[in-house]
FIDO-362557 format. One record per residue (C-alpha): residue number from 1; residue in one letter; chain; x, y, z. Coordinates in steps of 0.05 Angstrom, whole numbers. Example, Ala and Ser with C-alpha at 12.3 -4.5 7.8 and 13.67 -1.06 7.14 Angstrom:
  num  residuo  cadena       u       v       w
    1        a       A     246     -90     156
    2        s       A     273     -21     143
//
This chain:
  num  residuo  cadena       u       v       w
    1        m       A    1614    3103    2257
    2        t       A    1603    3174    2280
    3        r       A    1603    3236    2237
    4        a       A    1667    3259    2272
    5        e       A    1701    3193    2253
    6        f       A    1677    3201    2181
    7        d       A    1703    3273    2180
    8        s       A    1771    3249    2205
    9        l       A    1775    3203    2145
   10        c       A    1757    3259    2095
   11        a       A    1801    3314    2124
   12        p       A    1870    3285    2107
   13        h       A    1856    3284    2032
   14        p       A    1898    3341    2000
   15        g       A    1855    3402    1986
   16        a       A    1793    3373    2020
   17        v       A    1749    3427    2050
   18        l       A    1687    3420    2094
   19        s       A    1631    3466    2073
   20        g       A    1571    3481    2116
   21        p       A    1538    3481    2163
   22        g       A    1476    3499    2125
   23        e       A    1429    3464    2078
   24        l       A    1484    3418    2055
   25        d       A    1544    3397    2097
   26        a       A    1594    3369    2047
   27        w       A    1668    3353    2037
   28        k       A    1693    3384    1973
   29        i       A    1755    3384    1929
   30        g       A    1765    3441    1879
   31        g       A    1695    3466    1895
   32        k       A    1662    3399    1877
   33        m       A    1630    3353    1929
   34        f       A    1659    3284    1943
   35        a       A    1620    3268    2007
   36        c       A    1554    3296    2033
   37        f       A    1519    3287    2099
   38        g       A    1445    3268    2100
   39        h       A    1403    3299    2154
   40        v       A    1364    3250    2197
   41        d       A    1297    3282    2181
   42        t       A    1302    3263    2107
   43        r       A    1293    3189    2119
   44        a       A    1235    3153    2151
   45        d       A    1282    3110    2195
   46        n       A    1321    3171    2220
   47        t       A    1388    3139    2203
   48        d       A    1448    3185    2198
   49        h       A    1481    3174    2130
   50        v       A    1531    3201    2080
   51        v       A    1530    3202    2005
   52        v       A    1593    3188    1964
   53        r       A    1610    3181    1891
   54        v       A    1631    3115    1861
   55        t       A    1667    3105    1795
   56        d       A    1606    3092    1751
   57        t       A    1531    3078    1751
   58        e       A    1541    3003    1743
   59        t       A    1581    3001    1808
   60        a       A    1528    3043    1843
   61        r       A    1473    2996    1818
   62        m       A    1512    2934    1841
   63        l       A    1525    2963    1910
   64        i       A    1451    2982    1918
   65        e       A    1426    2915    1892
   66        t       A    1471    2876    1940
   67        a       A    1450    2921    1998
   68        a       A    1523    2944    2009
   69        a       A    1497    3015    1999
   70        g       A    1430    3049    1990
   71        k       A    1400    3094    1937
   72        p       A    1408    3166    1960
   73        a       A    1350    3214    1957
   74        y       A    1360    3273    1909
   75        f       A    1422    3242    1876
   76        r       A    1426    3204    1810
   77        g       A    1478    3164    1774
   78        a       A    1541    3142    1809
   79        w       A    1525    3164    1879
   80        v       A    1508    3118    1937
   81        r       A    1483    3126    2009
   82        l       A    1522    3095    2066
   83        d       A    1488    3089    2134
   84        l       A    1538    3111    2188
   85        a       A    1511    3060    2238
   86        n       A    1531    3002    2193
   87        l       A    1596    3031    2165
   88        d       A    1663    3005    2188
   89        t       A    1727    3046    2184
   90        d       A    1760    3006    2128
   91        e       A    1698    3009    2083
   92        a       A    1689    3083    2097
   93        a       A    1762    3099    2082
   94        h       A    1757    3061    2016
   95        r       A    1692    3094    1995
   96        i       A    1718    3163    2012
   97        a       A    1783    3151    1974
   98        v       A    1745    3127    1912
   99        s       A    1698    3186    1915
  100        y       A    1754    3236    1926
  101        d       A    1796    3208    1869
  102        t       A    1737    3204    1821
  103        i       A    1717    3277    1834
  104        r       A    1788    3302    1832
  105        k       A    1802    3268    1765
  106        g       A    1740    3302    1737
  107        l       A    1764    3372    1753
  108        t       A    1794    3415    1699
  109        k       A    1870    3411    1691
  110        k       A    1874    3484    1712
  111        v       A    1838    3471    1778
  112        q       A    1877    3406    1789
  113        a       A    1942    3446    1782
  114        t       A    1922    3491    1840
  115        l       A    1911    3432    1888
  116        p       A    1962    3401    1934
  117        r       A    1992    3336    1906
  118        t       A    1968    3270    1932
  119        t       A    2015    3217    1958
  120        r       A    1995    3175    1898
  121        e       A    2016    3231    1850
  122        a       A    2084    3237    1885
  123        l       A    2101    3165    1869
//
């Protein structure tokens, strides 16, 4: 998967904004990051990767232990690294949706009220 393909999966989420370029290129909702791009020079194998949030640390640990994801540098807790070269579209779409929903639910009610509704909220 390319970064452009990954971006195309993040962009349709209501209120999603791409910040950067700069030190940190990230997709955000309500000012909080839900996906972050790793720069190739931060890993010994020069693999392009993204970091996304999962629902909890147990899920992150399980994904890392089963090699479905990696442990991201500089992040702790319920964040995982996904290597773009090994990431298929369905998996990426799922991980992005979980990360987006998790971060959005953690925003204050005041901030949530300023965001466009999701299709799941409209149902």
